[in-house]
Each structure stands twice: as C-alpha cells, then as structure tokens.
C-alpha positions in Angstrom: -8.7 -2.3 -0.2 -5.1 -2.8 0.9 -3.1 0.3 0.8 -0.5 0.0 -1.9 2.8 1.6 -1.5 3.3 4.5 -3.9 5.4 3.8 -7.0 8.7 5.7 -7.1 9.1 8.2 -9.8 10.4 6.7 -13.0 13.5 8.8 -12.7 15.2 11.1 -10.2 16.0 14.5 -11.7 19.4 15.8 -10.7 18.0 19.0 -9.5 15.6 17.0 -7.2 18.3 14.6 -6.0 20.3 17.3 -4.2 24.1 17.1 -4.5 24.4 17.0 -0.7 22.8 13.6 -0.8 26.0 12.2 -2.2 27.0 12.2 1.5 25.3 9.0 3.0 24.2 10.8 6.2 22.0 13.2 4.2 20.7 10.7 1.7 16.9 10.3 2.1 16.9 11.8 5.6 14.4 14.4 4.7 11.8 14.5 1.9 12.3 17.0 -0.9 10.8 20.4 -0.2 11.6 24.2 -0.3 12.9 24.4 3.3 15.0 21.2 2.9 16.5 22.3 -0.4 17.4 25.8 0.9 19.1 24.4 3.9 20.8 21.6 1.9 22.1 24.2 -0.6 23.4 26.4 2.3 25.3 23.4 3.7 26.6 22.3 0.2 27.8 25.8 -0.6 29.5 26.1 2.8 31.3 22.8 2.2 32.5 24.0 -1.2 33.7 27.3 0.4 35.7 25.2 3.0 37.2 23.1 0.3 38.3 26.1 -1.8 39.7 27.8 1.3 41.9 24.7 2.1 43.1 24.7 -1.5 43.8 28.4 -1.4 45.8 28.0 1.9 47.9 25.3 0.2 48.8 27.5 -2.7 49.4 30.7 -0.8 49.5 31.7 2.8 49.6 35.4 2.3 45.9 35.9 2.7 44.5 35.6 6.3 42.5 32.5 6.7 39.2 34.2 7.8 39.4 36.6 4.9 40.0 33.9 2.4 37.1 31.8 3.8 34.8 34.9 3.7 35.6 35.5 0.0 35.0 31.8 -0.8 31.9 31.8 1.3 30.4 34.8 -0.6 31.2 33.3 -4.0 30.0 29.8 -3.1 26.7 31.0 -1.7 26.1 33.4 -4.7 26.9 30.7 -7.2 25.1 27.9 -5.4 21.9 29.7 -4.8 21.9 31.2 -8.3 22.1 27.7 -9.8 19.4 26.5 -7.3 17.0 29.3 -8.4 17.7 28.6 -12.1 17.0 24.9 -11.7 13.8 25.7 -9.8 12.7 28.1 -12.6 13.5 25.6 -15.3 11.7 22.9 -13.5 8.5 25.0 -13.3 8.4 25.7 -17.0 5.3 24.1 -18.7 6.4 20.7 -19.9 9.1 20.5 -17.2 12.2 20.7 -19.4 14.2 19.0 -16.7 12.2 15.8 -17.3 12.5 15.8 -21.0 14.9 13.5 -22.8 17.5 14.2 -25.4 18.8 17.6 -26.4 16.4 19.6 -24.1 17.6 17.7 -21.1 21.3 18.1 -22.0 20.8 21.8 -22.6 19.2 22.3 -19.2 21.9 20.3 -17.3 24.7 22.1 -19.1 23.2 25.5 -19.6 21.9 26.0 -16.1 25.2 25.5 -14.3 27.1 27.7 -16.8 24.6 30.5 -16.4 24.5 30.0 -12.7 28.3 30.2 -12.3 28.6 33.4 -14.5 25.7 35.2 -12.8 26.9 34.0 -9.4 30.4 35.3 -10.0 29.0 38.7 -11.1 26.8 38.9 -8.0 29.6 37.9 -5.6 32.0 40.4 -7.2 29.4 43.1 -6.9 28.8 42.3 -3.2 32.5 42.3 -2.5 33.1 45.5 -4.5 35.5 43.9 -6.9 34.5 45.9 -9.9 37.6 45.0 -11.9 36.7 41.3 -11.5 33.3 42.0 -12.9 34.9 43.5 -16.0 37.1 40.4 -16.4 34.2 38.0 -16.1 32.3 39.7 -18.9 35.2 39.3 -21.4 35.2 36.3 -23.8 38.1 34.7 -21.9 36.4 35.1 -18.6 33.1 33.6 -19.8 35.0 30.6 -21.4 36.9 30.0 -18.1 33.8 30.1 -16.0 31.9 27.9 -18.5 34.8 25.4 -18.3 34.6 25.5 -14.5 30.9 25.0 -14.5 31.1 22.1 -16.9 33.8 20.4 -14.7 31.6 20.8 -11.6 28.5 19.6 -13.4 30.3 16.6 -14.8 31.5 15.5 -11.4 28.1 15.9 -9.8 26.3 14.2 -12.7 28.8 11.2 -12.5 27.9 10.8 -8.9 24.2 11.3 -9.2 23.4 9.4 -12.4 23.8 6.0 -10.8 21.1 7.0 -8.3 18.8 7.9 -11.2 19.4 4.5 -12.8 18.7 2.7 -9.5 15.5 4.7 -9.1 14.3 3.6 -12.5 15.0 0.0 -11.7 13.2 0.4 -8.3 10.2 2.0 -10.1 10.1 -0.9 -12.6 10.2 -3.4 -9.8 7.4 -1.6 -7.9 5.2 -1.5 -11.0 5.7 -5.2 -11.5 4.8 -5.8 -7.9 1.7 -3.8 -8.2 0.6 -5.6 -11.3 1.2 -9.0 -9.6 -0.8 -7.8 -6.5 -3.6 -6.7 -8.8 -3.6 -10.0 -10.6 -3.6 -11.9 -7.3 -6.5 -9.8 -6.0 -8.6 -10.5 -9.1 -7.8 -14.2 -8.8 -8.8 -14.2 -5.2 -12.1 -12.4 -5.9 -12.8 -14.9 -8.8 -12.2 -17.8 -6.4 -14.4 -16.4 -3.7 -17.2 -15.6 -6.2 -16.9 -19.2 -7.6 -17.1 -20.5 -4.0 -20.2 -18.4 -3.3 -21.9 -19.7 -6.5 -21.8 -23.3 -5.4 -23.6 -25.5 -2.9 -21.5 -27.9 -0.9 -22.3 -31.3 -2.5 -22.6 -33.2 0.8 -25.0 -30.6 2.1 -27.2 -31.0 -1.0 -27.1 -34.8 -0.9 -27.9 -34.9 2.8 -30.8 -32.5 2.4 -32.3 -34.3 -0.5 -31.9 -37.6 1.3 -33.7 -36.1 4.3 -36.5 -34.8 2.0 -36.8 -38.3 0.6 -37.1 -39.8 4.1 -39.8 -37.3 5.1 -42.0 -37.8 2.0 -43.8 -40.9 3.4 -44.0 -39.9 7.1 -44.3 -36.1 7.0 -45.1 -34.7 3.5 -45.6 -31.1 4.8 -42.2 -31.1 6.4 -40.7 -32.6 3.2 -42.3 -29.9 1.1 -41.2 -27.1 3.5 -37.6 -28.4 3.4 -37.7 -28.6 -0.4 -39.1 -25.1 -0.7 -36.3 -23.8 1.4 -33.7 -25.7 -0.6 -35.1 -24.3 -3.9 -34.9 -20.8 -2.4 -31.3 -21.4 -1.3 -30.4 -22.7 -4.8 -32.0 -19.8 -6.5 -30.1 -17.4 -4.2 -26.9 -19.2 -4.9 -27.5 -19.1 -8.7 -27.8 -15.3 -8.7 -24.9 -14.8 -6.3 -22.6 -13.4 -9.0 -25.3 -10.9 -10.2 -26.0 -9.2 -6.9 -23.6 -7.1 -4.8 -21.5 -8.9 -2.2 -23.1 -7.0 0.7 -23.2 -8.1 4.3 -27.0 -8.2 4.2 -27.1 -10.6 1.2 -24.7 -12.9 2.9 -26.6 -12.8 6.1 -29.8 -13.8 4.2 -28.0 -16.7 2.6 -26.6 -17.9 5.9 -30.0 -17.7 7.5 -31.6 -19.8 4.7 -28.8 -22.3 4.9 -29.3 -22.6 8.7 -33.1 -23.0 8.4 -32.6 -26.1 6.2 -29.9 -27.4 8.6 -32.3 -26.9 11.5 -34.9 -29.1 9.9 -32.2 -31.8 9.6 -30.5 -31.5 13.0 -33.6 -30.6 15.0 -33.1 -29.7 18.7 -29.3 -30.2 18.3 -29.0 -26.9 16.5 -29.8 -23.4 17.7 -28.7 -20.3 16.0 -29.0 -16.5 15.5 -27.9 -14.1 12.8 -27.7 -10.5 14.1 -26.8 -7.9 11.5 -27.9 -4.3 12.3 -29.8 -2.6 9.5 -27.2 0.1 9.1 -24.6 -2.5 8.3 -26.6 -4.5 5.8 -25.3 -2.5 2.8 -21.6 -2.8 3.9 -19.5 -4.3 1.1 -17.7 -7.5 2.0 -15.8 -10.1 0.0 -17.9 -12.9 -1.6 -18.4 -16.1 0.4 -17.1 -14.7 3.7 -19.7 -15.7 6.3 -20.8 -19.0 4.8 -17.5 -20.9 5.2 -17.2 -19.7 8.8 -20.7 -20.9 9.7 -20.1 -24.2 7.9 -16.8 -24.6 9.8 -18.6 -24.1 13.1 -21.3 -26.6 12.3 -19.0 -29.3 10.8 -16.1 -29.1 13.2 -17.9 -27.7 16.3 -21.5 -28.9 16.6 -21.7 -32.1 14.6 -18.9 -33.8 16.6 -20.8 -32.9 19.8 -23.5 -35.4 20.9 -25.7 -32.6 22.2 -25.0 -30.3 19.2 -25.0 -26.6 20.3 -25.5 -23.1 19.1 -24.1 -20.9 16.4 -24.3 -17.1 16.7 -23.4 -14.8 13.8 -23.0 -11.1 14.6 -21.8 -7.9 13.1 -20.8 -4.6 14.6 -19.0 -1.4 13.7 -15.9 -0.1 15.5 -15.1 3.2 14.0 -14.1 2.5 10.4 -13.8 -1.2 11.0 -16.5 -3.9 10.4 -16.2 -6.7 13.0 -17.9 -10.0 12.1 -18.1 -12.9 14.6 -19.1 -16.5 14.3 -19.2 -18.2 17.7 -20.3 -21.7 18.5 -20.7 -23.8 21.6 -19.4 -27.0 20.0 -16.5 -29.3 20.6 -13.9 -26.5 20.7 -10.2 -26.9 20.9 -8.5 -30.1 22.2 -11.6 -32.3 21.9 -10.1 -34.3 19.0 -6.7 -34.9 17.6 -7.1 -32.2 15.0 -6.7 -28.6 16.1 -10.2 -27.1 15.8 -12.9 -29.6 16.7 -11.5 -32.1 14.2 -10.7 -29.4 11.6 -7.3 -29.3 9.9 -7.5 -25.5 10.0 -6.9 -25.3 6.2 -10.2 -23.6 5.5 -9.5 -20.8 8.0 -5.9 -20.5 6.8 -7.2 -20.2 3.2 -9.7 -17.5 4.2 -7.0 -15.6 6.1 -4.7 -15.6 3.0 -7.6 -14.4 0.8 -8.3 -11.5 3.2 -4.6 -10.6 3.2 -4.6 -10.6 -0.6 -7.6 -8.3 -0.7 -6.9 -5.9 2.2 -3.3 -6.4 3.3 -2.7 -5.6 6.9 -6.1 -3.8 7.1 -7.9 -7.0 7.7 -7.5 -9.8 10.2 -9.0 -13.2 11.2 -8.6 -14.4 14.8 -9.7 -17.7 16.3 -10.2 -18.1 20.1 -11.6 -20.8 22.4 -14.7 -20.1 24.4 -15.7 -21.1 27.9 -17.0 -23.6 28.8 -16.8 -24.9 25.2 -16.8 -23.8 21.6 -14.8 -21.5 19.3 -15.2 -17.9 18.3 -13.9 -16.6 14.9 -13.6 -12.8 14.5 -13.0 -11.1 11.2 -12.1 -7.4 11.0 -12.4 -5.5 7.7 -12.1 -1.9 6.6 -15.7 -0.5 6.4 -15.9 2.8 4.7 -15.0 3.1 1.0 -13.3 -0.3 0.9 -15.4 -2.1 -1.7 -13.4 -5.2 -2.8 
C-alpha cells in the first residue's frame, strides 16, 4: 500500500531537541544521534565560552584574552558535557523519566542541570588545578550559587525550547488525523471497488438476455451456450466478495465476460487474456481489469464499424506489476469526446482510487496506438502490497 509518512513524536524532549537548534541554521539540519549531539554540544559549549569571555573582558581587562577564553572554555566544556551525559543516562533509565509528566519530569529538568553544573565546576577546577575553588564549590554557599546559576540557564533554555515542544505536539496530532482520514478513505475506496466488482453492468445483462431470446427460435444450442456462460458469469460475480482479489480471478472473470460478448459481436471482436501463471496469485484491487476492458469495448471497438481486438496482458518489472489493456478501436480524435467517445471520467475515477490505495507507488497511463486504438497501462506495487 501507499507509504505513509511517519507520525512525529507526541512531544520533543528538551534533551533531544538540542539547545543549539535554537539557532535557525542548525534546526533540523541533521537527525538526532550520538555523533550529532556530541558535535552540537561542543559547538554550544564553545559559544557559551565565547559569551562569558566577552562579558569577562567588559568587566575587567587585567586577564589576557586567550587565558580568559581558555578558562571559560574548560569550564563550559566540562559543564556542558557533564549535563549532556546526565541527560543521556536519565533518558536511558527504564520508564524514560524524561518522558514522564508531572513531578518526575520537573525533577529531571531541574535536577540534571544543577547536578551537571556542580559536577562540571568540580571537574574544571580539578583540571585547571584550582584546588581552592573546589573547596568553595563544596560549601553550602557555593552549592546554592551554582544551583541558582543552573536554574537560570535551564529556565532560559526551557523558555526557548518549550514552544517547539508544543508545536511538535500539534504537528503530531495533525499527522494522526491525516492518517485516520487516509485510512478511512482507503476503506471507502475498497468498499466501492468491491461493490463495483459484485455487480453486472445492466445494459450488458439486458443486451445478453435479448440476444439469447433472439437465438432461441433460430439457434437453440447457441442460445443455451450463451445462457450457460451468463449463468457462470453471474455466479462468479455473486461470490466476488468472498474470494481474494487476485489477478488470476480477475483474468478469469474478464475472459468469461469476453466470451459472452464474442457471441454477441461475432467477427467484430477478437481478444486475448495473457496472464503468466506466476502472476495469477498477485493481489490487486477489486474491479481493476473489468472497467478497463469495458472501456476499450464501449469506447474503442463498438464505435468502429469493423470492430477490432482487445488484448489484456500482465508482466512483472522488478517489484512492479504492469497490466495493459490495448485495443485497435476508434482511438483518440475519432469523435468529439476524448477517448473514442468516452468522457474519460471512468479512467479518472480509477486513477483516483489507485492513488488513494497506493499513493505515488501506482500509476495509470493512457496512450494512443498506431495505426489506431488506445493502450491503458496500470503499474502497481507487486510484493507484499495486498490492498
């Protein structure tokens, strides 16, 4: 069937929506993953180091620029990657605390940044050899100060990312509604095609019965033969909904229909139905071949004084089933209507049904033949694409 686009996640976790994506150039450029997240975190940390270096230079110019940048770079990388690791660990806990609602979610979003800032400061102070700073950090005043800094940073990031989460939820809801609508449309189309398959075109039935009546007096054996074929066709039509919609079953139905029509049209109709044995079990939508053959007869052969020929064929091209119905009838341009007197509504309707069932994976093409006639080609997914 048609490939349906994946439904977006119902929410975008803040640790999955990397803070760097607040910059439009980075937003959605690469899919989430370990390498992307590590590189994004490096860039994010570096930008923070640059920002703090600029602020530091505005407050005091006594520290050389490169040294100040180096200090900020070490602290930013240590804190940033510590928070990154803690978020990754929290997200891997059974039950995925980061996706929970309520208190557990708040605790994670608040606790992880606080713990990351404190541990990152300790790691950076150790790497720089600032042992006195380590002692200050572990005091109550130092912990409170770092916790306040962490809360401030988390609040700013959350305020920027939460609108994206709400937008993602709205997008997911819209996608789910679209999928439900597509599924409903698909079921409706299948029901319509099954109903079409389970009926016999009234004019065909009336004309056949009238022909049987005309033969009863002059040629009783021919009348009986036509009546037997009509009964077989009606029996096959009656059980159409109970048997699989395979290419073989549809080919048999078309063959029986053409046999009856041959008795009516005589030498004006020649035909062939060529379906390889290996394709007879291929699943196809109900009532696919019959309308195409009826269209060829009604708008191609019947308007022609000499009649003509209809050939039904099937072949496989890789994972695609290719069906053709070609006639040698009136063709294009022989009447005021586009296809041998046809309005084209039947083919347009079939094309729309195929689109509803298969999306872009199916197609219906109509082409003129030389010296006369029309060829209709239908292409469908073959393997594992049961409607």
